[in-house]
All heavy atoms as an XYZ file, in Angstrom:
685
protein
N      36.166    -32.104     -2.605
C      36.678    -30.914     -1.929
C      37.355    -29.999     -2.956
O      38.177    -30.438     -3.712
C      37.724    -31.352     -0.842
C      38.235    -30.216     -0.056
S      38.842    -30.755      1.532
C      40.605    -30.616      1.320
N      36.978    -28.701     -2.993
C      37.547    -27.781     -3.955
C      38.994    -27.525     -3.720
O      39.426    -27.544     -2.591
C      36.645    -26.524     -3.817
C      36.050    -26.632     -2.483
C      35.971    -28.079     -2.140
N      39.706    -27.164     -4.750
C      41.143    -26.809     -4.669
C      41.284    -25.457     -3.946
O      40.401    -24.612     -4.134
C      41.745    -26.727     -6.036
O      41.693    -27.946     -6.720
N      42.343    -25.323     -3.188
C      42.590    -24.017     -2.552
C      42.979    -22.987     -3.608
O      43.427    -23.358     -4.724
C      43.735    -24.263     -1.580
C      44.463    -25.424     -2.182
C      43.421    -26.274     -2.836
N      42.809    -21.716     -3.292
C      43.290    -20.713     -4.274
C      44.760    -20.933     -4.636
O      45.527    -21.382     -3.725
C      43.092    -19.391     -3.559
C      42.003    -19.675     -2.560
C      42.226    -21.105     -2.143
N      45.185    -20.626     -5.798
C      46.572    -20.898     -6.192
C      47.646    -20.077     -5.533
O      48.792    -20.441     -5.463
C      46.559    -20.662     -7.739
C      45.406    -19.798     -8.010
C      44.395    -20.081     -6.911
N      47.248    -18.890     -4.994
C      48.247    -18.044     -4.358
C      47.965    -17.951     -2.865
O      46.822    -17.904     -2.413
C      48.194    -16.651     -4.973
C      48.540    -16.678     -6.452
C      48.382    -15.332     -7.080
C      48.659    -15.412     -8.554
N      47.401    -15.399     -9.341
N      49.085    -17.994     -2.094
C      48.949    -18.020     -0.633
C      49.905    -17.032     -0.013
O      51.089    -17.003     -0.335
C      49.274    -19.426     -0.134
C      49.368    -19.616      1.390
C      47.999    -19.498      1.990
C      49.989    -20.983      1.722
N      49.416    -16.197      0.917
C      50.233    -15.394      1.753
C      50.229    -16.061      3.129
O      49.149    -16.196      3.743
C      49.680    -13.957      1.875
C      50.643    -13.033      2.677
C      50.779    -11.698      2.017
C      50.221    -12.918      4.128
N      51.342    -16.533      3.563
C      51.521    -17.336      4.780
C      52.238    -16.550      5.834
O      53.427    -16.270      5.621
C      52.197    -18.639      4.448
C      52.540    -19.579      5.571
C      51.301    -20.039      6.334
C      53.308    -20.759      4.999
N      51.618    -16.223      6.934
C      52.269    -15.542      7.994
C      52.709    -16.551      9.054
O      51.927    -17.409      9.481
N      53.995    -16.459      9.416
C      54.523    -17.411     10.440
C      55.114    -16.660     11.586
O      55.697    -15.588     11.395
C      55.674    -18.261      9.769
C      55.069    -19.096      8.655
C      56.351    -19.138     10.771
C      56.104    -19.889      7.890
N      54.993    -17.210     12.780
C      55.570    -16.579     13.947
C      54.806    -16.827     15.195
O      53.811    -17.496     15.249
N      55.362    -16.215     16.270
C      54.790    -16.432     17.589
C      54.628    -15.057     18.266
O      55.617    -14.359     18.594
C      55.763    -17.269     18.412
C      55.260    -17.575     19.782
O      54.348    -16.907     20.302
N      55.807    -18.610     20.417
N      53.375    -14.626     18.414
C      53.144    -13.282     18.991
C      53.629    -13.148     20.391
O      53.937    -12.045     20.808
C      51.563    -13.024     18.981
C      50.969    -12.838     17.615
C      49.468    -12.785     17.722
C      51.505    -11.601     16.933
N      53.837    -14.259     21.086
C      54.323    -14.176     22.464
C      55.798    -13.845     22.518
O      56.358    -13.606     23.606
C      54.031    -15.509     23.200
C      52.559    -15.861     23.305
C      52.402    -17.244     23.997
C      51.813    -14.787     24.097
N      56.497    -13.887     21.364
C      57.937    -13.630     21.343
C      58.252    -12.328     20.651
O      59.221    -12.212     19.948
C      58.612    -14.813     20.632
C      58.525    -16.090     21.420
C      59.404    -17.141     20.892
N      60.751    -16.540     20.754
C      61.831    -17.252     20.781
N      61.771    -18.492     20.994
N      62.987    -16.678     20.659
N      57.395    -11.330     20.826
C      57.629     -9.995     20.309
C      57.725     -9.959     18.840
O      56.751    -10.359     18.145
N      58.860     -9.457     18.286
C      58.930     -9.250     16.853
C      58.897    -10.570     16.033
O      58.689    -10.574     14.818
C      60.173     -8.440     16.420
C      61.498     -9.065     16.863
O      61.489    -10.129     17.528
O      62.540     -8.496     16.492
N      59.051    -11.702     16.695
C      58.870    -13.003     15.995
C      57.469    -13.156     15.477
O      57.232    -13.984     14.579
C      59.281    -14.155     16.938
C      59.234    -15.469     16.203
O      59.807    -15.599     15.101
O      58.590    -16.410     16.712
N      56.539    -12.393     15.981
C      55.156    -12.483     15.579
C      54.821    -11.662     14.344
O      53.604    -11.588     13.969
N      55.805    -11.080     13.690
C      55.504    -10.180     12.571
C      54.704    -10.874     11.452
O      53.784    -10.269     10.851
C      56.804     -9.512     12.009
C      57.659    -10.541     11.338
C      56.448     -8.390     11.055
N      55.014    -12.104     11.171
C      54.310    -12.829     10.067
C      52.803    -12.999     10.374
O      51.953    -12.826      9.540
N      52.525    -13.339     11.655
C      51.193    -13.536     12.058
C      50.412    -12.170     12.030
O      49.247    -12.125     11.622
C      51.120    -14.169     13.505
C      49.755    -14.178     14.074
C      51.752    -15.525     13.451
N      51.092    -11.108     12.455
C      50.465     -9.816     12.432
C      50.171     -9.359     11.010
O      49.052     -8.841     10.734
C      51.358     -8.786     13.154
C      50.857     -7.406     13.209
C      49.553     -7.279     14.036
O      49.346     -8.035     14.973
O      48.717     -6.403     13.650
N      51.130     -9.552     10.091
C      50.862     -9.200      8.683
C      49.708    -10.001      8.113
O      48.843     -9.430      7.423
C      52.188     -9.394      7.850
C      51.856     -9.289      6.370
C      53.216     -8.357      8.265
N      49.652    -11.293      8.425
C      48.577    -12.118      7.909
C      47.231    -11.577      8.415
O      46.235    -11.538      7.662
C      48.762    -13.600      8.323
N      47.152    -11.219      9.667
C      45.936    -10.663     10.201
C      45.495     -9.403      9.565
O      44.339     -9.192      9.273
N      46.457     -8.500      9.295
C      46.153     -7.259      8.616
C      45.694     -7.502      7.156
O      44.775     -6.899      6.666
C      47.372     -6.341      8.588
C      47.786     -5.848      9.976
C      46.791     -4.887     10.585
O      46.198     -4.075      9.886
N      46.590     -4.992     11.857
N      46.433     -8.413      6.457
C      46.117     -8.731      5.037
C      44.727     -9.383      4.934
O      44.011     -9.144      3.990
C      47.154     -9.580      4.444
C      48.524     -8.952      4.251
S      48.533     -7.618      3.120
C      48.184     -8.444      1.567
N      44.338    -10.187      5.897
C      43.072    -10.910      5.864
C      41.901     -9.926      5.881
O      40.823    -10.259      5.450
C      42.993    -11.895      7.001
N      42.129     -8.704      6.394
C      41.080     -7.729      6.504
C      40.910     -6.889      5.206
O      39.990     -6.067      5.097
C      41.311     -6.762      7.668
C      41.172     -7.471      9.023
C      41.118     -6.507     10.165
N      42.412     -6.236     10.833
C      43.064     -7.091     11.610
N      42.629     -8.317     11.800
N      44.209     -6.778     12.209
N      41.803     -7.098      4.252
C      41.774     -6.306      3.011
C      40.951     -7.076      1.934
O      40.879     -8.273      1.977
C      43.196     -6.118      2.506
C      44.124     -5.310      3.382
C      45.558     -5.290      2.748
C      43.614     -3.900      3.559
N      40.380     -6.353      0.999
C      39.678     -6.985     -0.129
C      40.734     -7.510     -1.080
O      41.409     -6.752     -1.806
C      38.835     -5.878     -0.701
C      39.579     -4.588     -0.336
C      40.249     -4.893      0.984
N      40.949     -8.831     -1.115
C      41.969     -9.455     -1.962
C      41.286    -10.164     -3.144
O      40.109    -10.578     -3.043
C      42.786    -10.436     -1.126
C      43.585     -9.800      0.026
C      44.228    -10.858      0.838
C      44.655     -8.847     -0.497
N      41.994    -10.447     -4.195
C      41.458    -11.179     -5.329
C      41.073    -12.619     -4.857
O      41.600    -13.179     -3.864
C      42.621    -11.272     -6.310
C      43.525    -10.166     -5.964
C      43.369     -9.957     -4.463
N      40.072    -13.189     -5.551
C      39.571    -14.513     -5.162
C      40.632    -15.582     -5.264
O      40.479    -16.643     -4.595
C      38.379    -14.845     -6.073
N      41.697    -15.364     -5.976
C      42.730    -16.416     -6.152
C      43.837    -16.286     -5.091
O      44.896    -16.933     -5.215
C      43.305    -16.428     -7.573
C      44.094    -15.161     -7.907
O      43.920    -14.110     -7.226
O      44.910    -15.216     -8.872
N      43.606    -15.498     -4.069
C      44.611    -15.325     -2.994
C      43.978    -15.702     -1.663
O      42.892    -15.268     -1.311
C      45.080    -13.838     -2.945
C      46.058    -13.629     -1.719
C      45.734    -13.366     -4.250
N      44.706    -16.521     -0.938
C      44.330    -16.937      0.405
C      45.362    -16.393      1.392
O      46.582    -16.422      1.108
C      44.223    -18.442      0.551
C      43.847    -18.913      1.946
C      43.753    -20.395      2.076
O      44.023    -21.132      1.067
O      43.458    -20.864      3.158
N      44.928    -15.963      2.550
C      45.807    -15.533      3.624
C      45.677    -16.572      4.708
O      44.541    -16.956      5.089
C      45.465    -14.141      4.136
C      46.326    -13.754      5.339
C      45.553    -13.116      3.047
N      46.813    -17.056      5.252
C      46.744    -18.078      6.270
C      47.707    -17.726      7.383
O      48.879    -17.411      7.171
C      47.151    -19.426      5.657
C      46.937    -20.605      6.569
C      45.672    -21.231      6.625
C      47.974    -21.119      7.387
C      45.447    -22.276      7.468
C      47.757    -22.171      8.183
C      46.505    -22.794      8.229
N      47.247    -17.777      8.617
C      48.045    -17.570      9.820
C      48.609    -18.949     10.199
O      47.950    -19.816     10.761
C      47.163    -16.996     10.956
C      47.855    -16.891     12.276
O      49.014    -17.406     12.428
O      47.248    -16.306     13.214
N      49.872    -19.123      9.890
C      50.559    -20.387     10.186
C      51.109    -20.530     11.539
O      51.562    -21.619     11.930
N      51.104    -19.443     12.314
C      51.595    -19.489     13.686
C      52.938    -20.177     13.749
O      53.910    -19.859     13.075
N      53.049    -21.212     14.566
C      54.287    -21.975     14.754
C      54.129    -23.413     14.287
O      54.762    -24.323     14.807
C      54.781    -21.917     16.207
O      53.695    -22.482     17.057
C      55.036    -20.496     16.686
N      53.273    -23.634     13.323
C      52.926    -24.989     12.891
C      54.053    -25.777     12.220
O      54.045    -26.986     12.170
C      51.712    -24.991     11.990
N      55.053    -25.124     11.751
C      56.228    -25.796     11.156
C      55.854    -26.719      9.989
O      55.180    -26.319      9.039
N      56.345    -27.950     10.059
C      56.141    -28.878      8.990
C      54.629    -29.191      8.738
O      54.340    -29.688      7.620
C      56.881    -30.179      9.252
C      58.389    -30.110      9.145
C      59.061    -31.429      9.544
C      58.832    -29.672      7.774
N      53.789    -28.927      9.681
C      52.392    -29.152      9.461
C      51.825    -28.256      8.379
O      50.700    -28.444      7.879
C      51.601    -29.010     10.755
C      52.021    -29.993     11.811
N      51.690    -31.324     11.698
C      52.698    -29.830     12.940
C      52.190    -31.954     12.756
N      52.821    -31.102     13.523
N      52.538    -27.224      7.990
C      52.118    -26.300      6.921
C      52.283    -26.821      5.553
O      51.860    -26.265      4.585
C      52.822    -24.954      7.101
C      52.501    -24.196      8.373
C      53.419    -23.007      8.532
C      51.053    -23.787      8.396
N      52.982    -27.973      5.426
C      53.192    -28.527      4.083
C      51.903    -28.772      3.327
O      51.763    -28.519      2.166
C      53.966    -29.850      4.216
N      50.886    -29.221      4.043
C      49.582    -29.485      3.419
C      48.890    -28.184      2.926
O      48.186    -28.184      1.997
C      48.634    -30.231      4.402
N      49.185    -27.056      3.676
C      48.596    -25.758      3.291
C      49.339    -25.234      2.070
O      48.689    -24.645      1.182
C      48.757    -24.755      4.476
C      48.330    -23.382      4.085
C      48.004    -25.239      5.712
N      50.564    -25.496      1.929
C      51.417    -24.989      0.814
C      51.280    -25.840     -0.427
O      51.305    -25.345     -1.552
C      52.883    -24.946      1.241
C      53.060    -23.860      2.358
C      53.794    -24.679      0.063
C      54.449    -23.972      3.011
N      51.011    -27.121     -0.270
C      50.994    -28.059     -1.391
C      50.044    -27.645     -2.492
O      48.897    -27.228     -2.265
C      50.557    -29.449     -0.865
C      50.577    -30.510     -1.912
C      50.196    -31.870     -1.339
O      49.594    -31.929     -0.246
O      50.487    -32.832     -2.031
N      50.573    -27.702     -3.710
C      49.769    -27.438     -4.930
C      49.595    -25.971     -5.245
O      48.890    -25.643     -6.240
N      50.196    -25.057     -4.529
C      50.047    -23.643     -4.792
C      50.920    -23.196     -5.962
O      51.998    -23.719     -6.156
C      50.433    -22.816     -3.583
C      49.687    -23.105     -2.325
C      48.174    -22.839     -2.432
N      47.532    -23.098     -1.156
C      46.635    -22.356     -0.617
N      46.232    -21.255     -1.177
N      46.100    -22.727      0.525
N      50.432    -22.236     -6.696
C      51.193    -21.647     -7.804
C      52.290    -20.757     -7.219
O      53.374    -20.697     -7.743
C      50.215    -20.808     -8.647
C      50.890    -19.959     -9.718
C      49.854    -19.057    -10.367
O      48.752    -19.573    -10.717
O      50.121    -17.866    -10.502
N      51.964    -20.050     -6.154
C      52.904    -19.109     -5.522
C      52.620    -19.010     -4.038
O      51.465    -18.993     -3.667
C      52.773    -17.727     -6.194
C      53.708    -16.723     -5.562
C      53.700    -15.475     -6.386
N      54.095    -15.843     -7.751
C      55.052    -15.245     -8.478
N      55.658    -14.262     -7.939
N      55.353    -15.607     -9.690
N      53.657    -19.000     -3.243
C      53.530    -18.803     -1.806
C      54.432    -17.705     -1.389
O      55.661    -17.700     -1.690
C      53.906    -20.131     -1.083
C      53.820    -19.867      0.448
C      53.037    -21.291     -1.491
N      53.888    -16.719     -0.678
C      54.686    -15.641     -0.032
C      54.643    -15.908      1.442
O      53.560    -15.938      2.044
C      54.102    -14.275     -0.373
C      54.863    -13.177      0.361
C      54.116    -13.998     -1.924
N      55.845    -16.091      2.041
C      55.949    -16.357      3.462
C      56.425    -15.073      4.151
O      57.507    -14.531      3.722
C      56.907    -17.510      3.714
C      57.082    -17.748      5.210
C      56.472    -18.803      3.011
N      55.762    -14.655      5.153
C      56.164    -13.464      5.956
C      56.594    -14.067      7.306
O      55.833    -14.717      8.027
C      55.032    -12.521      6.188
C      54.360    -12.125      4.846
C      55.481    -11.294      6.940
C      55.207    -11.347      3.867
N      57.849    -13.785      7.675
C      58.454    -14.340      8.849
C      59.554    -13.397      9.372
O      60.107    -12.617      8.582
C      58.968    -15.761      8.613
C      59.247    -16.529      9.844
O      58.974    -16.044     10.977
O      59.719    -17.690      9.711
N      59.933    -13.507     10.593
C      61.069    -12.772     11.162
C      62.329    -13.575     10.895
O      62.301    -14.815     10.917
C      60.855    -12.550     12.673
N      63.402    -12.872     10.700
C      64.719    -13.523     10.516
C      65.807    -12.627     11.063
O      65.724    -11.442     11.041
C      64.953    -13.804      8.993
C      64.994    -12.475      8.211
C      66.201    -14.590      8.741
N      66.804    -13.279     11.661
C      67.988    -12.513     12.110
C      69.005    -12.563     10.965
O      69.541    -13.619     10.687
C      68.589    -13.155     13.372
C      67.708    -12.942     14.582
C      68.369    -13.545     15.829
O      69.284    -14.323     15.774
N      67.817    -13.158     16.966
N      69.188    -11.425     10.299
C      70.100    -11.375      9.135
C      71.124    -10.326      9.218
O      71.821    -10.037      8.259
C      69.209    -11.205      7.860
N      71.250     -9.695     10.394
C      72.326     -8.751     10.598
C      71.954     -7.288     10.277
O      72.687     -6.404     10.637
N      70.814     -7.079      9.666
C      70.395     -5.713      9.337
C      69.626     -5.077     10.488
O      69.336     -5.739     11.540
N      69.290     -3.803     10.396
C      68.522     -3.158     11.429
C      67.108     -3.743     11.544
O      66.579     -4.273     10.560
C      68.431     -1.675     10.950
C      69.116     -1.564      9.640
C      69.680     -2.923      9.267
N      66.580     -3.648     12.728
C      65.160     -4.151     12.948
C      64.253     -3.512     11.898
O      64.350     -2.318     11.636
C      64.730     -3.848     14.369
N      63.333     -4.291     11.381
C      62.376     -3.765     10.357
C      62.838     -3.917      8.926
O      62.103     -3.597      7.996
N      64.072     -4.331      8.716
C      64.593     -4.565      7.337
C      63.762     -5.646      6.657
O      63.281     -6.573      7.313
C      66.059     -4.975      7.326
O      66.846     -3.941      7.851
N      63.584     -5.502      5.364
C      62.831     -6.497      4.630
C      63.791     -7.232      3.692
O      64.628     -6.601      3.011
C      61.733     -5.832      3.760
C      60.976     -6.819      2.906
C      60.714     -5.105      4.716
N      63.731     -8.565      3.677
C      64.607     -9.408      2.874
C      63.704    -10.248      1.944
O      62.616    -10.706      2.388
C      65.457    -10.315      3.733
C      66.411     -9.550      4.668
C      65.984     -9.230      5.928
C      67.651     -9.174      4.216
C      66.822     -8.482      6.773
C      68.494     -8.461      5.076
C      68.100     -8.114      6.328
O      68.923     -7.422      7.173
N      64.204    -10.531      0.804
C      63.455    -11.417     -0.131
C      64.404    -12.593     -0.411
O      65.553    -12.397     -0.859
C      63.157    -10.740     -1.414
C      62.424    -11.646     -2.372
C      61.947    -10.866     -3.617
N      61.124    -11.732     -4.395
C      61.333    -11.996     -5.627
N      62.290    -11.442     -6.274
N      60.479    -12.810     -6.270
N      63.959    -13.817     -0.067
C      64.753    -15.013     -0.278
C      64.115    -15.821     -1.440
O      62.920    -15.874     -1.568
C      64.738    -15.903      0.962
C      65.395    -15.212      2.158
C      64.616    -14.612      3.119
C      66.772    -15.140      2.259
C      65.182    -13.974      4.196
C      67.346    -14.540      3.373
C      66.542    -13.931      4.319
N      64.971    -16.424     -2.231
C      64.513    -17.293     -3.278
C      64.698    -18.718     -2.783
O      65.451    -18.959     -1.845
C      65.400    -17.156     -4.558
O      66.726    -17.482     -4.232
C      65.304    -15.678     -5.051
N      64.010    -19.688     -3.406
C      64.239    -21.116     -3.013
C      65.711    -21.549     -3.025
O      66.169    -22.217     -2.170
C      63.396    -21.914     -4.020
C      62.358    -20.951     -4.424
C      62.996    -19.588     -4.455
N      66.435    -21.010     -4.062
C      67.854    -21.386     -4.169
C      68.693    -20.861     -2.972
O      69.616    -21.512     -2.524
C      68.431    -20.818     -5.456
C      67.809    -21.438     -6.704
C      66.426    -20.844     -7.065
O      66.188    -19.688     -6.631
O      65.667    -21.499     -7.693
N      68.351    -19.683     -2.486
C      69.114    -19.087     -1.365
C      68.816    -19.788     -0.063
O      69.564    -19.567      0.923
C      68.833    -17.609     -1.281
O      67.533    -17.353     -0.787
N      67.753    -20.608     -0.015
C      67.374    -21.287      1.216
C      67.719    -22.741      1.149
O      67.298    -23.502      1.994
C      65.897    -21.137      1.492
C      65.444    -19.728      1.721
C      63.937    -19.680      1.848
C      66.105    -19.126      2.961
N      68.561    -23.156      0.229
C      68.900    -24.571      0.115
C      69.700    -24.976      1.360
O      70.314    -24.173      1.986
C      69.731    -24.848     -1.136
O      71.000    -24.173     -1.045
N      69.656    -26.270      1.700
C      70.275    -26.735      2.933
C      71.777    -26.355      3.073
O      72.217    -26.111      4.140
C      70.101    -28.237      2.916
C      68.880    -28.434      2.073
C      68.908    -27.345      1.025
N      72.483    -26.280      1.956
C      73.887    -25.951      2.025
C      74.185    -24.497      2.392
O      75.234    -24.168      2.856
N      73.168    -23.647      2.261
C      73.368    -22.196      2.531
C      73.183    -21.863      3.946
O      73.785    -20.982      4.548
C      72.384    -21.398      1.652
C      72.468    -19.903      1.967
C      72.738    -21.629      0.180
N      72.271    -22.605      4.654
C      71.922    -22.264      6.060
C      73.135    -22.581      6.988
O      73.844    -23.522      6.768
C      70.695    -23.094      6.491
C      69.440    -22.674      5.776
C      68.294    -23.351      6.404
N      68.415    -24.800      6.429
C      67.538    -25.632      5.911
N      66.482    -25.170      5.338
N      67.773    -26.910      5.978
N      73.235    -21.801      8.009
C      74.317    -22.007      8.980
C      73.719    -22.189     10.346
O      73.749    -21.363     11.195
C      75.222    -20.851      8.982
O      74.570    -19.643      9.343
N      73.066    -23.308     10.585
C      72.426    -23.556     11.874
C      70.983    -23.739     11.715
O      70.412    -23.451     10.692
N      70.362    -24.199     12.765
C      68.917    -24.489     12.710
C      68.173    -23.548     13.634
O      68.736    -23.060     14.639
C      68.666    -25.946     13.162
C      69.294    -27.025     12.309
C      69.067    -28.409     12.960
C      68.743    -27.042     10.906
N      66.947    -23.278     13.250
C      66.064    -22.452     14.131
C      64.710    -23.177     14.179
O      64.485    -24.164     13.433
C      65.929    -21.056     13.546
O      65.038    -21.083     12.445
N      63.836    -22.635     14.936
C      62.484    -23.191     15.021
C      61.720    -23.059     13.707
O      60.781    -23.755     13.484
C      61.676    -22.558     16.139
O      61.641    -21.136     15.869
C      62.237    -22.838     17.474
N      62.191    -22.211     12.829
C      61.554    -22.030     11.513
C      62.088    -22.965     10.436
O      61.528    -23.068      9.397
C      61.746    -20.575     11.049
C      61.117    -19.578     12.009
N      59.786    -19.435     12.128
C      61.709    -18.758     12.892
C      59.528    -18.502     13.045
N      60.692    -18.088     13.501
N      63.145    -23.658     10.692
C      63.682    -24.614      9.695
C      62.712    -25.743      9.535
O      62.632    -26.363      8.508
C      65.056    -25.154     10.103
C      66.101    -24.068      9.977
O      65.917    -23.147      9.236
O      67.105    -24.261     10.637
């Protein structure tokens, strides 16, 4: 079985929950664009931990998801792995 492309754009969310579906919508739009061969777009929906196999072995993963962060709707945030460490989170969500 061939290796997956090293870069992944992963859209997460639930279209039935309004703006929570932003990741899935972005993945759908990106999948229609001519992207480099080393980039894969994946609609992760609400798969949660089942996405570990999709992410495994990637050089880079960009996750598009909705988050409540106190800013106005439509704000864009960039999180690093360090900022998402377990000690930083204050509560659990379906995305944890």
